[in-house]
Structure formats: structure tokens, C-alpha cells
C-alpha positions as CSV (number, residue, x, y, z in Angstrom):
1,X,21.7,148.2,159.8
2,X,19.0,147.5,157.2
3,X,21.2,148.8,154.4
4,X,24.1,146.3,155.3
5,X,21.8,143.3,155.0
6,X,20.4,144.2,151.6
7,X,21.8,142.1,148.6
8,X,24.7,143.6,146.6
9,X,24.0,145.3,143.4
10,X,25.4,144.2,139.9
11,X,28.3,146.7,139.7
12,X,29.6,145.6,143.1
13,X,29.7,142.0,141.9
14,X,31.8,142.9,138.8
15,X,34.4,144.8,140.9
16,X,34.9,141.9,143.3
17,X,35.6,139.5,140.3
18,X,38.2,141.8,138.9
19,X,40.0,141.9,142.3
20,X,40.1,138.1,142.5
21,X,41.5,137.8,139.0
22,X,44.2,140.4,139.7
23,X,45.3,138.6,142.8
24,X,45.6,135.3,140.9
25,X,47.8,136.9,138.3
26,X,50.1,138.4,140.9
27,X,50.4,135.1,142.7
28,X,51.4,133.3,139.4
29,X,54.0,136.0,138.6
30,X,55.5,135.8,142.1
31,X,55.7,132.0,142.0
32,X,57.3,132.0,138.5
33,X,59.8,134.6,139.4
34,X,60.8,132.8,142.6
35,X,61.4,129.5,140.6
36,X,63.5,131.4,138.0
37,X,65.6,133.1,140.6
38,X,66.2,129.8,142.4
39,X,67.1,128.1,139.1
40,X,69.5,130.9,138.1
41,X,71.2,131.7,141.5
42,X,71.0,128.2,142.9
43,X,72.6,126.3,140.0
44,X,74.3,128.8,137.7
45,X,77.1,130.0,139.9
46,X,79.0,126.7,140.5
47,X,82.6,127.1,139.3
48,X,83.2,125.0,136.2
49,X,85.9,124.6,133.6
50,X,84.7,124.7,130.1
51,X,81.1,124.9,128.8
52,X,78.3,122.5,127.9
53,X,79.4,118.8,127.8
54,X,83.0,119.9,128.4
55,X,82.2,121.2,132.0
56,X,84.5,119.5,134.5
57,X,85.9,120.1,137.9
58,X,89.7,120.3,137.8
59,X,92.1,118.6,135.4
60,X,91.0,115.5,133.4
61,X,92.6,112.2,134.1
62,X,94.2,110.5,131.0
63,X,96.6,107.8,130.0
64,X,99.6,108.7,127.9
65,X,102.4,107.2,125.8
66,X,105.7,108.4,124.5
67,X,106.4,108.6,120.7
68,X,109.4,106.4,120.0
69,X,111.7,105.5,117.2
70,X,111.0,102.0,115.9
71,X,110.1,99.8,112.9
72,X,106.8,98.7,111.4
73,X,106.3,95.3,109.8
74,X,104.1,95.7,106.7
75,X,102.0,92.5,106.4
76,X,99.1,91.2,104.3
77,X,96.5,88.9,105.7
78,X,94.7,86.3,103.5
79,X,92.8,83.1,103.7
80,X,94.7,80.0,102.5
81,X,94.2,76.3,101.8
82,X,96.8,73.7,102.4
83,X,97.7,71.9,99.1
84,X,100.1,69.0,98.8
85,X,102.7,68.9,96.1
86,X,101.5,65.4,95.0
87,X,98.5,63.3,95.7
88,X,98.4,59.9,94.0
89,X,95.7,57.3,93.8
90,X,97.5,54.0,93.6
91,X,95.8,51.6,91.2
92,X,96.5,48.1,89.9
93,X,98.0,48.0,86.4
94,X,96.6,44.5,85.9
95,X,93.5,42.5,86.6
96,X,93.5,40.1,89.5
97,X,92.5,39.2,93.0
98,X,94.1,41.0,95.9
99,X,96.0,38.4,98.0
100,X,97.5,40.8,100.6
101,X,97.6,44.4,101.7
102,X,101.1,45.4,102.9
103,X,100.3,48.8,104.6
104,X,98.4,50.2,107.5
105,X,95.9,53.1,107.1
106,X,97.5,56.4,108.2
107,X,101.1,54.9,107.8
108,X,104.0,56.9,106.3
109,X,105.0,55.0,103.2
110,X,108.3,55.3,101.4
111,X,108.6,55.3,97.6
112,X,109.1,51.8,96.4
113,X,107.5,50.1,99.4
114,X,105.1,47.2,98.4
115,X,101.5,48.1,99.4
116,X,99.5,45.2,97.8
117,X,100.1,41.7,96.3
118,X,97.9,40.6,93.3
119,X,97.5,36.9,92.5
120,X,100.2,36.2,89.9
121,X,99.5,32.6,89.1
122,X,97.5,33.2,85.9
123,X,100.4,35.3,84.6
124,X,103.0,32.7,85.6
125,X,101.1,30.0,83.7
126,X,100.9,32.3,80.6
127,X,104.7,32.8,80.9
128,X,105.3,29.1,80.8
129,X,103.2,28.7,77.7
130,X,105.1,31.5,76.0
131,X,108.4,30.1,76.9
132,X,107.4,26.8,75.4
133,X,106.3,28.5,72.2
134,X,109.7,30.3,72.1
135,X,111.5,27.0,72.4
136,X,109.4,25.5,69.6
137,X,109.9,28.4,67.3
138,X,113.6,28.6,68.1
139,X,114.0,24.9,66.9
140,X,112.0,25.7,63.8
141,X,114.3,28.6,63.0
142,X,117.4,26.4,63.5
143,X,116.0,23.8,61.1
144,X,115.2,26.4,58.5
145,X,118.6,27.9,58.7
146,X,120.2,24.5,58.3
147,X,118.1,23.9,55.2
148,X,119.0,27.2,53.8
149,X,122.8,26.4,54.1
150,X,122.2,23.1,52.3
151,X,120.2,24.7,49.5
152,X,122.9,27.4,49.0
153,X,125.6,24.7,48.7
154,X,123.5,22.8,46.1
155,X,122.8,26.0,44.2
156,X,126.6,26.5,43.7
157,X,126.7,23.1,41.9
158,X,123.6,24.0,39.8
159,X,121.9,21.0,41.5
160,X,118.8,23.0,42.7
161,X,116.6,25.7,41.4
162,X,117.4,29.2,42.5
163,X,113.7,29.7,43.3
164,X,114.0,27.1,46.0
165,X,116.9,28.9,47.6
166,X,115.0,32.2,47.6
167,X,111.9,30.6,49.2
168,X,114.0,29.1,52.0
169,X,115.6,32.5,52.7
170,X,112.2,34.0,53.2
171,X,111.2,31.1,55.5
172,X,114.2,31.7,57.7
173,X,113.2,35.4,58.1
174,X,109.7,34.4,59.0
175,X,110.9,32.0,61.7
176,X,113.2,34.8,63.1
177,X,110.2,37.1,63.4
178,X,108.2,34.4,65.2
179,X,111.0,33.9,67.7
180,X,111.3,37.7,68.3
181,X,107.5,37.8,68.9
182,X,107.7,35.0,71.4
183,X,110.5,36.8,73.3
184,X,108.4,40.1,73.4
185,X,105.4,38.2,74.7
186,X,107.6,36.7,77.4
187,X,108.8,40.1,78.4
188,X,105.3,41.5,78.6
189,X,104.2,38.6,80.8
190,X,107.1,39.1,83.0
191,X,106.2,42.7,83.4
192,X,102.7,41.8,84.3
193,X,104.0,39.5,86.9
194,X,106.1,42.4,88.4
195,X,102.8,44.4,88.4
196,X,101.3,41.9,90.8
197,X,103.6,43.6,93.4
198,X,101.9,47.0,93.7
199,X,104.5,49.6,95.1
200,X,104.2,53.2,96.3
201,X,105.2,55.7,93.6
202,X,106.1,58.4,96.2
203,X,106.8,58.9,99.9
204,X,103.7,60.1,101.7
205,X,100.9,59.4,104.1
206,X,98.6,56.5,103.3
207,X,94.9,57.2,103.5
208,X,92.1,54.7,104.1
209,X,92.1,51.5,102.1
210,X,89.7,51.3,99.1
211,X,89.8,47.5,98.7
212,X,90.0,44.4,100.9
213,X,91.9,41.2,100.6
214,X,90.0,39.0,98.1
215,X,88.7,41.9,96.0
216,X,89.1,41.7,92.3
217,X,90.8,44.8,90.9
218,X,91.3,46.0,87.4
219,X,93.3,48.9,85.9
220,X,90.1,50.7,85.2
221,X,89.0,51.0,88.8
222,X,88.5,54.7,89.7
223,X,88.9,54.4,93.4
224,X,92.2,52.4,93.3
225,X,93.7,50.6,96.2
226,X,94.8,53.6,98.4
227,X,95.5,57.3,98.1
228,X,99.0,58.5,99.1
229,X,99.6,62.2,99.8
230,X,103.0,63.8,100.0
231,X,103.2,65.5,103.4
232,X,106.7,67.0,103.4
233,X,107.1,69.6,102.1
234,X,103.6,71.1,102.1
235,X,102.3,74.1,100.3
236,X,99.6,76.7,101.0
237,X,97.7,78.5,98.2
238,X,96.1,81.9,98.9
239,X,95.1,84.9,96.8
240,X,96.1,88.5,97.2
241,X,94.4,91.7,95.8
242,X,95.9,92.8,92.5
243,X,96.7,96.2,94.0
244,X,99.2,94.4,96.3
245,X,100.9,92.3,93.6
246,X,103.4,94.9,92.4
247,X,104.7,95.5,95.9
248,X,105.0,91.8,96.7
249,X,106.8,91.0,93.5
250,X,109.2,93.9,94.0
251,X,110.0,92.7,97.5
252,X,110.6,89.2,96.3
253,X,113.0,90.4,93.7
254,X,114.8,92.7,96.1
255,X,114.9,90.5,99.2
256,X,114.3,86.9,98.0
257,X,111.6,84.6,99.4
258,X,109.2,86.4,101.8
259,X,108.4,85.1,105.3
260,X,104.9,83.6,105.8
261,X,103.2,82.7,109.0
262,X,100.2,80.4,109.3
263,X,97.6,80.5,112.1
264,X,94.7,78.1,112.8
265,X,91.1,78.5,111.6
266,X,90.3,80.6,114.6
267,X,93.3,82.8,113.9
268,X,94.6,82.3,117.5
269,X,97.5,79.8,117.4
270,X,100.5,80.0,115.1
271,X,101.0,76.6,113.5
272,X,103.7,76.9,110.9
273,X,106.2,79.3,109.2
274,X,107.5,79.1,105.7
275,X,108.5,81.2,102.6
276,X,106.8,82.6,99.5
277,X,108.5,82.7,96.1
278,X,105.9,81.2,93.7
279,X,102.9,82.9,92.2
280,X,100.6,82.4,89.2
281,X,101.2,84.1,85.9
282,X,97.8,85.7,85.5
283,X,95.2,87.6,87.6
284,X,91.7,86.1,88.0
285,X,89.5,88.6,86.3
286,X,86.4,87.4,88.3
287,X,87.9,88.2,91.7
288,X,90.7,90.6,90.9
289,X,93.2,88.5,92.8
290,X,96.5,86.7,92.0
291,X,97.0,83.2,93.4
292,X,100.3,82.6,95.3
293,X,101.8,79.5,96.8
294,X,104.0,79.3,100.0
295,X,106.2,76.4,100.9
296,X,106.4,74.8,104.4
297,X,108.7,71.9,105.5
298,X,105.8,70.5,107.7
299,X,108.4,68.5,109.7
300,X,105.9,68.1,112.6
301,X,103.0,67.0,110.2
302,X,100.5,69.6,111.5
303,X,99.4,70.7,108.0
304,X,96.9,68.5,106.2
305,X,95.6,68.7,102.6
306,X,92.5,71.1,102.2
307,X,93.0,72.5,105.7
308,X,91.8,76.1,106.2
309,X,94.4,78.5,107.5
310,X,95.0,82.2,108.1
311,X,98.0,83.5,106.2
312,X,100.1,86.5,107.2
313,X,102.6,87.5,104.6
314,X,105.5,89.8,105.7
315,X,106.0,92.1,102.7
316,X,108.7,94.3,104.2
317,X,109.9,96.0,107.4
318,X,110.2,99.8,107.4
319,X,112.9,101.0,109.8
320,X,113.6,104.3,111.7
321,X,110.0,105.6,112.1
322,X,108.3,107.6,114.8
323,X,105.7,105.2,116.2
324,X,102.9,105.6,118.7
325,X,100.1,103.3,120.0
326,X,97.3,103.2,117.4
327,X,94.7,104.3,120.0
328,X,96.5,107.6,120.3
329,X,95.6,108.5,116.7
330,X,92.2,110.2,116.5
331,X,90.1,110.9,113.4
332,X,88.5,114.3,112.9
333,X,86.7,116.0,110.1
334,X,90.0,117.4,108.8
335,X,92.0,114.2,109.1
336,X,94.1,112.4,111.7
337,X,95.3,114.1,114.8
338,X,96.7,113.4,118.3
339,X,96.4,115.1,121.7
340,X,99.9,116.3,122.5
341,X,100.6,116.8,126.2
342,X,102.6,120.0,126.9
343,X,105.0,120.7,129.7
344,X,102.4,122.8,131.5
345,X,99.9,119.8,131.6
346,X,97.6,121.1,128.8
347,X,96.7,119.2,125.7
348,X,97.1,120.5,122.2
349,X,95.3,119.1,119.1
350,X,98.1,118.3,116.8
351,X,97.4,117.2,113.2
352,X,99.6,114.3,112.0
353,X,100.2,112.4,108.8
354,X,100.2,108.7,109.4
355,X,102.2,106.0,107.7
356,X,102.1,102.2,107.9
357,X,100.6,100.3,110.9
358,X,100.9,96.9,112.3
359,X,97.6,97.1,114.2
360,X,99.0,97.9,117.6
361,X,101.3,100.7,116.6
362,X,101.1,103.4,113.9
363,X,103.9,105.3,112.3
364,X,103.8,109.1,112.2
365,X,105.3,110.5,109.1
366,X,104.9,114.2,110.1
367,X,103.5,116.3,113.0
368,X,105.1,114.5,115.9
369,X,108.7,113.9,117.1
370,X,110.2,111.1,119.2
371,X,110.0,111.8,122.9
372,X,106.8,113.7,122.9
373,X,103.8,112.5,125.0
374,X,100.4,111.8,123.5
375,X,97.1,110.9,125.1
376,X,96.1,107.2,124.5
377,X,93.0,107.0,126.7
378,X,90.5,109.4,128.3
379,X,89.9,111.5,125.2
380,X,86.1,111.6,125.4
381,X,85.9,115.1,126.7
382,X,89.2,116.6,125.7
383,X,89.6,119.7,123.6
384,X,92.4,122.1,122.8
385,X,93.9,123.7,125.9
386,X,92.3,121.5,128.6
387,X,94.3,120.7,131.6
388,X,95.1,117.0,132.2
389,X,96.7,114.8,134.7
390,X,98.4,111.5,133.7
391,X,97.4,108.5,135.7
392,X,98.3,104.8,135.7
393,X,94.7,103.6,135.8
394,X,92.0,103.9,133.2
395,X,90.2,107.3,133.4
396,X,86.7,107.2,134.8
397,X,85.2,108.7,131.7
398,X,86.7,105.9,129.6
399,X,84.2,103.5,131.0
400,X,81.2,105.4,129.6
401,X,81.8,105.7,125.8
402,X,79.3,107.5,123.6
403,X,78.0,105.1,121.0
404,X,78.8,106.4,117.5
405,X,80.2,109.7,118.8
406,X,83.2,111.5,117.5
407,X,86.2,111.8,119.7
408,X,87.6,115.0,121.0
409,X,84.6,117.3,120.8
410,X,83.7,119.8,118.1
411,X,87.0,121.7,118.3
412,X,89.1,118.5,118.2
413,X,87.5,117.5,115.0
414,X,88.8,120.7,113.4
415,X,92.4,121.2,114.5
416,X,94.0,124.4,113.5
417,X,96.4,124.0,110.6
418,X,95.3,120.4,110.1
419,X,95.4,118.7,106.7
420,X,93.0,116.3,105.2
421,X,93.7,112.6,106.0
422,X,92.5,109.2,105.1
423,X,90.0,107.3,107.2
424,X,91.7,104.4,109.1
425,X,90.2,101.9,111.5
426,X,91.6,99.4,113.9
427,X,90.5,97.0,116.6
428,X,90.1,98.7,120.0
429,X,92.3,97.1,122.6
430,X,91.2,96.4,126.2
431,X,92.5,99.1,128.6
432,X,93.6,96.6,131.2
433,X,90.8,97.4,133.6
434,X,88.4,94.8,132.4
435,X,86.3,97.5,130.6
436,X,86.5,98.3,126.9
437,X,88.3,101.4,125.8
438,X,86.1,104.3,124.8
439,X,84.2,104.2,121.5
440,X,84.6,106.6,118.7
441,X,86.4,107.0,115.5
442,X,90.0,106.2,116.1
443,X,92.4,105.9,113.3
444,X,94.6,103.0,112.3
445,X,96.6,104.8,109.7
446,X,97.0,101.9,107.3
447,X,95.2,98.7,106.5
448,X,97.4,95.7,107.2
449,X,96.4,94.3,103.9
450,X,97.7,97.4,102.2
451,X,100.8,98.1,104.3
452,X,100.4,101.8,104.4
453,X,102.4,104.4,102.7
454,X,105.8,104.8,104.4
């Protein structure tokens, strides 16, 4: 009993410490092993299709479209300015006081209509003076001619010096010149009187008046009386890249004037249609563009000078093409491709060569045939060989796009047998569910401003 109550020795204390440390190590190993086993057997045996981010339960829901035969309109978009064929500042050709204005601001005026009346009384008085001078000089001429006849008769009888006859002949010529001058002055004054009636030189829309009744006007006034702008027809000037000039000129020579559509500043509403057959004779070296001018009848008067418009030029229409919705065309590292839906419900990454596009549809030059089905939405987690089911509603995964991600996964970016393609972009349409279609690099095979390569 005395021995059990004695304090332990130093070697016994060291052995007890080693036992505690060993037990701690065993406990940590057991806990770690249990957690690893639970993580492996508890989560690792769920049946999945695919690996990594492609794991999915069952077939993937997608939307599809059928490749069809159709035509693509090759267009070019540009910014234009409405330019009238003629704009005239109507000025007075004489000096005087405005007695009356014969037009209303904003009124359509016909060529020849009187628009203002200038005080003509000073010119009428001048006309009377000149007419009196003409009468006087005409009498003087008649007297000189009578004297000349008398002198010529006396000269035949040698009763007068020949010098006197010669002087009288020169005097008659001088009087004739004086009469002619008087007549010219009368015509000039009569012309000035006609200028007191200011008339419109062309048919057009009158602007705001620049003078009021009682104003004194001269021919040197810069503002004039009113500005008249020809409204029908109207033209629109716009510039196109020099790379597109050859194709446009070729189409004009082959098909005649090209069709042009105008839209408003917001590019929402169509406001006019016309034709293009006029262009400048040299390219602007500072911008690398060529100026063109389209004609519009403007019967409804919706086009106004200096108005900003969006121009769509129809260069040509390419027929008999295989076309698909533009959102069906994907862009991978090796070029453009589509997800082709097979008869067994699996998708196949199919490289394609694209042609022209009108924005909503894209032509497929090779790699696809009319009647084949392609995926248009729900491509976020697709890859070669995945099972899909076609639905009429937007796939669930389409509502959660990956920002800046590439479409179709790593294998879709490198289709087997694919060829290099050009990068194309297009505006993503709404999928009809109120949510935007998935992000990613889709392909719009040809820029509308270039028209593509049919």
C-alpha cells in the first residue's frame, strides 16, 4: 500500500506521454479516413453522363431548325444626309422698300409665283424722264436728217461747201446714237420696274421670312427675302467603303439603279424608298470612302434637308442557297461549325463554310444540306455525341449564359475534319421566353456591310 502512494518516477512519466501522443495520431487518421470514405462512396457513384462540366442527367433539351433552300439579300448599311437638289436664297435685284410679302412661311411655292413687291415709283419716274429725253432726241434727229437732205441738194448745184455736207452727216449719226441710248435706258428702267415684282425661281418649300414689310432691301443683302428649297424629288448623300465600290458599280451596270431604303435616326421606322444610280468620280483619301447619292420622290414630304437617316443599300440578291438561322452557326478555334442532329437523337459537330448573311439568316456554302436539322439554342453544354431532345420552349441552360465563354465545350471548338474559318459576329436575338439567348461566340458569316462571299 505504501508503494502505490509513492510519486511516479521519471521513466514512467515519459511512457505515459508517448501513449497519449499515439492515441491522438490514431484518432486523426480514423477521422480523416472516414471523411475520405464518405466523400468517395457518398458522392462518387451517382450515375452521370459525361464528365466535368458536361455531366448531365439524361438527354439535353435544345431548340432546332431545318436547313432550307432560300435567298439572301446582300445589303450595305451607311449613314446618310438628306440633300435637296436645289436651295435658293431669293434676293431683290434692285434697291427699294418692301411694300408687300405675297407668301406664307412654310408654304409650297410654284416657280413664277410673286413672293414680294418692291416700291416701283422711283423707277416709274425715271422711266418718264427717259421717255421725254427720247422724244426730244428723236426730234433733234429728224431735224438733222432734214438739214442733211437740203445740204445734199445744194451741194449738187455747187451752192454749198462739201465740208458743210460732211459735218451734217456726222451730226445725224450722233443724233441717231443719242436716240439709241435713250431707248436702251428706257428698256433698263422697264426691266428694273419688272424686278419690283420678286418671283420664285423654282417650285419648293418657303422657309422663314428674312425681311418685313417696310424693310429697305438691296441686291447686296446676304440674307435675301426668303429661302426656297426644292422638296420633290429629294436626294440622300452617303459614303461607302472603297472596298465595296467595285461590287456596287458592277451591280448598277448589270441590273440598273439599286434599291435604297431609309430609316429614321433611331433606325426603327422605314421612312422612304428610292434608287441609287449616281456616285462621285473620286475616292476621299482621308476617309477611304466614295460619296454616293440616292434619289427619292418624297411625295409625302417626310424628308427634310440636312436630316440624318440610316441608309440600307440592296446590292444584290443571291438565290438558291442553303440557309439556316444565324444563331445555329457557332465559332470554334478551327472555324465555323453547327451541331447537326442525327436520326438517333445525338448531335454531331459539323464544320461548315459560310456565305453571305442578312443578319437573321446565314447561307451555308458547304458542310450542310437542305432538310437537315441543326441546334439553334441550348448549345452551352453540348459536345460531339451528346443525346438531345428537341423542345418548343427555351432550354433551361439557355437562361444562364457564361460571360465570355466559348460555345460547345473544348471538343466543339475543334471539330474533326474542320477547316479554318473567318470570325463573324451578329446580334443575338431574343429566344421568345423573355430571357436573352446564351452568350458566347456565335458566327454571323458575313458582315452586312460587306455582303459576304457567295
